[in-house]
KOLMI-16172 format. One line per 8 residues: their letters; for each residue x, y, z of N, C-alpha, C. Coordinates in nm, 2 decimals. Layout:
! KOLMI-16172
A	X Y Z X Y Z X Y Z | ...
***
This chain:
! KOLMI-16172
MTREHMKT	0.19 -0.52 2.25 0.26 -0.50 2.12 0.34 -0.57 2.08 | 0.26 -0.67 1.96 0.42 -0.78 1.89 0.51 -0.82 1.80 | 0.50 -0.86 1.78 0.64 -0.77 1.69 0.70 -0.94 1.59 | 0.70 -0.91 1.46 0.77 -0.98 1.37 0.87 -0.98 1.29 | 0.95 -0.99 1.20 0.98 -0.96 1.14 0.96 -1.13 1.01 | 0.95 -1.09 0.89 0.93 -1.24 0.76 1.02 -1.11 0.65 | 1.11 -1.26 0.58 1.15 -1.27 0.48 1.07 -1.28 0.35 | 1.11 -1.17 0.22 0.98 -1.18 0.14 1.06 -1.08 0.01
PIGTLVIQ	1.03 -1.11 -0.15 1.11 -1.13 -0.25 1.14 -0.99 -0.26 | 1.11 -0.91 -0.20 1.17 -0.77 -0.18 1.18 -0.73 -0.10 | 1.24 -0.79 0.02 1.33 -0.77 0.14 1.25 -0.78 0.24 | 1.36 -0.77 0.40 1.28 -0.79 0.48 1.04 -0.67 0.59 | 1.05 -0.72 0.58 0.89 -0.70 0.67 0.88 -0.70 0.79 | 0.83 -0.52 0.84 0.83 -0.61 0.99 0.67 -0.56 1.01 | 0.68 -0.63 1.15 0.48 -0.67 1.17 0.45 -0.62 1.21 | 0.37 -0.52 1.34 0.35 -0.57 1.45 0.23 -0.56 1.44
ATDLGITK	0.18 -0.59 1.61 0.01 -0.57 1.58 -0.01 -0.58 1.79 | -0.16 -0.52 1.82 -0.19 -0.45 1.94 -0.25 -0.59 1.95 | -0.40 -0.56 2.05 -0.50 -0.67 2.10 -0.55 -0.61 1.96 | -0.59 -0.45 1.95 -0.73 -0.42 1.85 -0.70 -0.49 1.71 | -0.49 -0.48 1.60 -0.51 -0.46 1.50 -0.41 -0.50 1.48 | -0.35 -0.47 1.38 -0.23 -0.45 1.28 -0.18 -0.30 1.30 | -0.08 -0.27 1.36 -0.02 -0.15 1.35 0.12 -0.05 1.23 | 0.18 -0.20 1.18 0.23 -0.23 1.07 0.32 -0.30 1.01
VSFSPANK	0.37 -0.25 0.93 0.35 -0.31 0.78 0.45 -0.30 0.72 | 0.65 -0.28 0.69 0.73 -0.18 0.72 0.81 -0.27 0.61 | 0.89 -0.20 0.55 1.06 -0.25 0.51 1.16 -0.24 0.64 | 1.21 -0.35 0.66 1.32 -0.34 0.79 1.40 -0.24 0.70 | 1.50 -0.18 0.77 1.67 -0.20 0.72 1.77 -0.31 0.72 | 1.76 -0.37 0.78 1.78 -0.50 0.80 1.74 -0.65 0.78 | 1.88 -0.65 0.72 1.73 -0.86 0.71 1.78 -0.94 0.81 | 1.66 -0.87 0.88 1.66 -0.98 0.96 1.57 -1.13 0.88
AESREGSE	1.62 -1.24 1.02 1.57 -1.35 1.00 1.42 -1.39 1.04 | 1.34 -1.44 0.92 1.21 -1.47 1.00 1.16 -1.47 1.14 | 1.08 -1.41 1.17 1.07 -1.48 1.35 0.94 -1.48 1.38 | 0.94 -1.57 1.53 0.82 -1.66 1.51 0.68 -1.58 1.66 | 0.83 -1.56 1.71 0.82 -1.49 1.82 0.62 -1.43 1.89 | 0.58 -1.35 1.74 0.45 -1.24 1.72 0.31 -1.30 1.79 | 0.22 -1.28 1.73 0.08 -1.32 1.77 -0.03 -1.43 1.66 | -0.12 -1.44 1.76 -0.20 -1.53 1.67 -0.24 -1.41 1.54
LTHRCKQQ	-0.25 -1.27 1.55 -0.26 -1.17 1.46 -0.17 -1.19 1.30 | -0.03 -1.21 1.43 0.08 -1.10 1.35 0.08 -1.23 1.23 | 0.04 -1.37 1.27 0.07 -1.55 1.23 -0.10 -1.51 1.19 | -0.16 -1.45 1.12 -0.21 -1.44 1.04 -0.20 -1.37 0.89 | -0.15 -1.24 0.96 -0.08 -1.14 0.87 0.02 -1.19 0.80 | 0.14 -1.24 0.84 0.21 -1.32 0.75 0.17 -1.42 0.66 | 0.09 -1.47 0.67 0.01 -1.61 0.66 -0.04 -1.51 0.53 | -0.12 -1.45 0.51 -0.20 -1.40 0.42 -0.07 -1.27 0.35
LSEYFEGK	0.06 -1.26 0.45 0.16 -1.15 0.28 0.17 -1.26 0.17 | 0.22 -1.39 0.26 0.26 -1.50 0.16 0.18 -1.59 0.07 | 0.05 -1.57 0.12 -0.02 -1.59 -0.08 -0.07 -1.47 -0.11 | -0.06 -1.39 -0.06 -0.04 -1.23 -0.14 0.13 -1.24 -0.23 | 0.26 -1.25 -0.17 0.34 -1.27 -0.21 0.39 -1.41 -0.40 | 0.24 -1.52 -0.34 0.25 -1.64 -0.38 0.18 -1.56 -0.54 | 0.06 -1.51 -0.51 -0.02 -1.47 -0.62 -0.22 -1.47 -0.59 | -0.23 -1.57 -0.47 -0.27 -1.64 -0.50 -0.43 -1.58 -0.34
RKIFDLPL	-0.38 -1.45 -0.25 -0.46 -1.37 -0.24 -0.49 -1.21 -0.31 | -0.53 -1.15 -0.29 -0.55 -1.01 -0.33 -0.66 -0.95 -0.28 | -0.70 -0.96 -0.18 -0.77 -0.87 -0.07 -0.66 -0.90 0.12 | -0.67 -0.84 0.17 -0.65 -0.85 0.26 -0.79 -0.88 0.41 | -0.79 -1.00 0.49 -0.86 -0.96 0.59 -0.81 -0.94 0.71 | -0.79 -0.85 0.77 -0.70 -0.88 0.91 -0.73 -0.69 0.99 | -0.77 -0.71 1.13 -0.79 -0.54 1.16 -0.69 -0.52 1.14 | -0.74 -0.36 1.17 -0.62 -0.34 1.14 -0.62 -0.19 1.29
DPAGTDFQ	-0.52 -0.14 1.29 -0.54 0.02 1.40 -0.40 0.08 1.39 | -0.44 0.19 1.35 -0.39 0.25 1.21 -0.37 0.36 1.35 | -0.22 0.44 1.35 -0.20 0.56 1.49 -0.24 0.67 1.34 | -0.31 0.80 1.38 -0.25 0.89 1.28 -0.30 0.99 1.36 | -0.41 1.12 1.28 -0.51 1.17 1.24 -0.59 1.14 1.18 | -0.72 1.26 1.18 -0.80 1.20 1.14 -0.81 1.18 0.97 | -0.77 1.28 0.95 -0.74 1.33 0.80 -0.63 1.16 0.76 | -0.56 1.18 0.81 -0.46 1.10 0.77 -0.56 0.92 0.75
KSVWACLL	-0.67 0.97 0.89 -0.71 0.78 0.84 -0.80 0.73 0.74 | -0.87 0.93 0.67 -0.95 0.90 0.55 -0.88 0.87 0.47 | -0.74 0.92 0.43 -0.70 0.89 0.32 -0.66 0.72 0.32 | -0.64 0.74 0.45 -0.57 0.53 0.48 -0.68 0.48 0.46 | -0.79 0.47 0.45 -0.97 0.47 0.45 -0.97 0.48 0.33 | -0.88 0.54 0.26 -1.03 0.53 0.08 -0.86 0.45 0.00 | -0.75 0.46 0.08 -0.65 0.38 0.02 -0.67 0.21 0.01 | -0.75 0.16 0.10 -0.82 0.01 0.10 -0.97 0.01 -0.02
TIPFGQTV	-0.93 0.11 -0.07 -1.07 0.15 -0.13 -1.01 0.06 -0.33 | -0.88 0.05 -0.31 -0.82 0.07 -0.46 -0.85 -0.06 -0.49 | -0.86 -0.08 -0.56 -0.88 -0.27 -0.60 -0.77 -0.35 -0.63 | -0.70 -0.46 -0.61 -0.55 -0.50 -0.67 -0.57 -0.50 -0.89 | -0.42 -0.41 -0.84 -0.40 -0.45 -0.98 -0.44 -0.31 -1.09 | -0.47 -0.25 -0.96 -0.57 -0.06 -1.05 -0.45 0.04 -0.96 | -0.46 0.14 -0.99 -0.36 0.25 -0.94 -0.42 0.38 -0.94 | -0.41 0.52 -0.84 -0.53 0.58 -0.87 -0.42 0.68 -0.86
SYRDIAER	-0.45 0.86 -0.80 -0.31 0.99 -0.85 -0.34 1.02 -0.73 | -0.26 1.06 -0.64 -0.28 1.17 -0.55 -0.39 1.20 -0.55 | -0.41 1.36 -0.68 -0.56 1.41 -0.69 -0.66 1.29 -0.69 | -0.64 1.19 -0.78 -0.79 1.10 -0.71 -0.78 1.07 -0.55 | -0.74 1.05 -0.48 -0.76 1.09 -0.35 -0.78 1.21 -0.30 | -0.79 1.30 -0.27 -0.82 1.40 -0.24 -0.94 1.46 -0.29 | -0.93 1.37 -0.42 -1.08 1.42 -0.45 -1.19 1.34 -0.39 | -1.21 1.19 -0.38 -1.25 1.09 -0.31 -1.29 1.14 -0.12
INKPKSVR	-1.21 1.18 -0.16 -1.19 1.25 0.01 -1.24 1.38 0.10 | -1.34 1.41 -0.07 -1.31 1.63 -0.07 -1.27 1.69 0.01 | -1.13 1.69 -0.04 -1.09 1.80 -0.04 -0.99 1.83 -0.13 | -1.06 1.86 -0.28 -0.94 1.84 -0.41 -0.82 1.97 -0.40 | -0.85 2.02 -0.29 -0.72 2.10 -0.32 -0.61 2.10 -0.21 | -0.63 1.94 -0.14 -0.51 1.87 -0.11 -0.42 1.77 -0.12 | -0.39 1.82 -0.20 -0.28 1.68 -0.23 -0.19 1.66 -0.23 | -0.07 1.83 -0.22 0.01 1.72 -0.16 0.04 1.67 0.02
TVGAANGK	-0.10 1.71 0.08 -0.10 1.68 0.20 -0.16 1.59 0.16 | -0.25 1.49 0.07 -0.29 1.35 0.12 -0.16 1.18 0.04 | -0.02 1.38 0.01 0.07 1.26 -0.06 0.16 1.26 0.06 | 0.16 1.29 0.19 0.17 1.35 0.32 0.14 1.27 0.40 | 0.05 1.23 0.38 -0.05 1.13 0.44 -0.05 1.00 0.38 | -0.02 0.95 0.28 0.01 0.82 0.17 0.19 0.82 0.24 | 0.25 0.90 0.26 0.38 0.91 0.37 0.41 0.82 0.46 | 0.30 0.85 0.53 0.32 0.84 0.71 0.23 0.69 0.68
NQIGLIVP	0.14 0.63 0.64 0.13 0.48 0.67 0.20 0.41 0.62 | 0.17 0.32 0.81 0.26 0.26 0.81 0.23 0.10 0.85 | 0.14 0.08 0.78 0.07 -0.06 0.68 0.06 -0.11 0.58 | 0.19 -0.06 0.61 0.17 -0.06 0.34 0.19 -0.23 0.35 | 0.12 -0.18 0.19 0.09 -0.32 0.12 -0.07 -0.39 0.13 | -0.05 -0.36 0.31 -0.21 -0.39 0.33 -0.32 -0.30 0.36 | -0.24 -0.18 0.36 -0.37 -0.03 0.28 -0.26 0.02 0.24 | -0.32 -0.01 0.04 -0.18 0.05 -0.03 -0.12 0.11 -0.07
CHRVIGSN	-0.03 0.16 -0.02 -0.02 0.36 -0.06 0.05 0.28 -0.15 | 0.07 0.17 -0.23 0.22 0.16 -0.37 0.14 0.15 -0.41 | -0.01 0.14 -0.51 -0.10 0.17 -0.55 -0.18 0.33 -0.63 | -0.05 0.40 -0.52 -0.12 0.59 -0.56 0.01 0.64 -0.67 | 0.01 0.65 -0.83 0.10 0.69 -0.86 0.10 0.88 -0.92 | 0.15 0.91 -0.94 0.10 1.06 -0.96 0.04 1.06 -1.07 | 0.01 1.25 -1.12 -0.12 1.19 -1.25 -0.09 1.20 -1.39 | 0.02 1.17 -1.42 0.12 1.19 -1.53 0.15 1.06 -1.55
LTLTGYAG	0.10 0.94 -1.46 0.09 0.79 -1.50 0.26 0.79 -1.41 | 0.34 0.81 -1.33 0.46 0.84 -1.36 0.49 0.70 -1.16 | 0.54 0.71 -1.15 0.59 0.60 -0.99 0.62 0.74 -0.97 | 0.57 0.74 -0.82 0.61 0.90 -0.71 0.67 0.85 -0.64 | 0.68 0.90 -0.52 0.74 0.86 -0.37 0.67 0.75 -0.33 | 0.76 0.69 -0.24 0.81 0.51 -0.17 0.82 0.47 -0.05 | 0.80 0.51 0.07 0.93 0.46 0.15 0.95 0.38 0.13 | 0.92 0.21 0.06 1.02 0.10 0.03 1.13 0.17 -0.08
GLERKAWL	1.02 0.21 -0.20 1.21 0.23 -0.19 1.12 0.22 -0.32 | 1.17 0.31 -0.44 1.09 0.33 -0.63 1.05 0.11 -0.66 | 1.16 0.14 -0.61 1.23 -0.06 -0.70 1.06 -0.09 -0.69 | 1.07 -0.15 -0.52 1.05 -0.17 -0.48 0.87 -0.18 -0.53 | 0.83 -0.08 -0.51 0.71 0.01 -0.56 0.66 -0.08 -0.73 | 0.84 -0.02 -0.81 0.71 -0.07 -0.94 0.75 -0.23 -0.93 | 0.78 -0.35 -0.85 0.78 -0.50 -0.84 0.65 -0.48 -0.84 | 0.58 -0.40 -0.64 0.43 -0.45 -0.57 0.38 -0.44 -0.73
LKHEGIGF	0.41 -0.34 -0.83 0.30 -0.32 -0.90 0.25 -0.41 -0.94 | 0.38 -0.46 -1.01 0.40 -0.53 -1.18 0.36 -0.67 -1.13 | 0.37 -0.70 -1.02 0.32 -0.83 -0.90 0.18 -0.86 -0.92 | 0.09 -0.74 -0.90 -0.04 -0.73 -0.94 -0.08 -0.71 -1.10 | 0.06 -0.71 -1.18 -0.07 -0.67 -1.35 -0.04 -0.56 -1.35 | -0.01 -0.44 -1.34 0.03 -0.35 -1.32 0.05 -0.31 -1.48 | 0.06 -0.30 -1.62 0.16 -0.25 -1.71 0.22 -0.13 -1.72 | 0.38 -0.15 -1.76 0.44 -0.02 -1.78 0.49 -0.01 -1.91
NNQGKITR	0.45 0.16 -1.95 0.55 0.11 -2.15 0.66 0.11 -2.15 | 0.73 0.22 -2.27 0.89 0.23 -2.25 0.92 0.37 -2.17 | 0.86 0.37 -2.16 0.88 0.51 -2.11 0.88 0.47 -1.92 | 0.86 0.43 -1.91 0.84 0.34 -1.74 0.72 0.44 -1.70 | 0.63 0.47 -1.72 0.52 0.49 -1.72 0.36 0.40 -1.73 | 0.29 0.37 -1.59 0.16 0.33 -1.58 0.14 0.27 -1.75 | 0.02 0.17 -1.76 -0.07 0.14 -1.87 -0.19 0.24 -1.81 | -0.23 0.37 -1.92 -0.36 0.39 -1.89 -0.46 0.25 -1.83
NSVILTPS	-0.51 0.07 -1.90 -0.61 0.07 -1.92 -0.56 0.00 -1.68 | -0.47 0.00 -1.66 -0.45 0.02 -1.56 -0.44 0.13 -1.37 | -0.46 0.27 -1.47 -0.55 0.37 -1.36 -0.69 0.38 -1.34 | -0.79 0.36 -1.21 -0.85 0.35 -1.26 -0.91 0.50 -1.22 | -1.00 0.53 -1.41 -1.07 0.67 -1.40 -1.12 0.76 -1.36 | -1.11 0.86 -1.23 -1.24 0.93 -1.19 -1.35 1.00 -1.28 | -1.50 1.02 -1.23 -1.53 1.04 -1.33 -1.52 1.26 -1.38 | -1.40 1.32 -1.36 -1.40 1.39 -1.45 -1.30 1.35 -1.54
EKPV	-1.28 1.27 -1.55 -1.18 1.18 -1.66 -1.17 1.07 -1.72 | -1.32 1.03 -1.67 -1.41 0.91 -1.80 -1.41 0.97 -1.95 | -1.33 0.92 -2.04 -1.38 0.95 -2.13 -1.55 1.00 -2.20 | -1.58 1.10 -2.29 -1.68 1.12 -2.26 -1.80 1.04 -2.44
***
């Protein structure tokens, strides 16, 4: 297992990888200096994250090695399908994985995502278009969404044009 730290506009990230893929991208509680000891894979991850923060990258191209239950992995796989600059609700994710009554469990799985930013759990919002839990904090979540061009109205809610509508929600 290799590990590096990376300073970003919204805090220091910890990046971890095995020989199989990235296992962790999360905010560090300590403001550690950028480190260089990692591996080729952690260096590639840092490069792609730098490009993301510079506005030059919308899709990550990295092997991932997430640790979790089959259910959690199905939620995380679904998160990978949310396009840059779009949001979905926890209910949308539950419906997409054919577990429509598992909204809270989807939320819990989303919260266990260890590969933040790459597996874009920050793009999941409440059904009422509000920001809800984020391990990095709601201020960071709002920053990331604004960075991706997501609009907010005067009440702090996501604007409707930034939301992917599910088949049941599409206007007739």
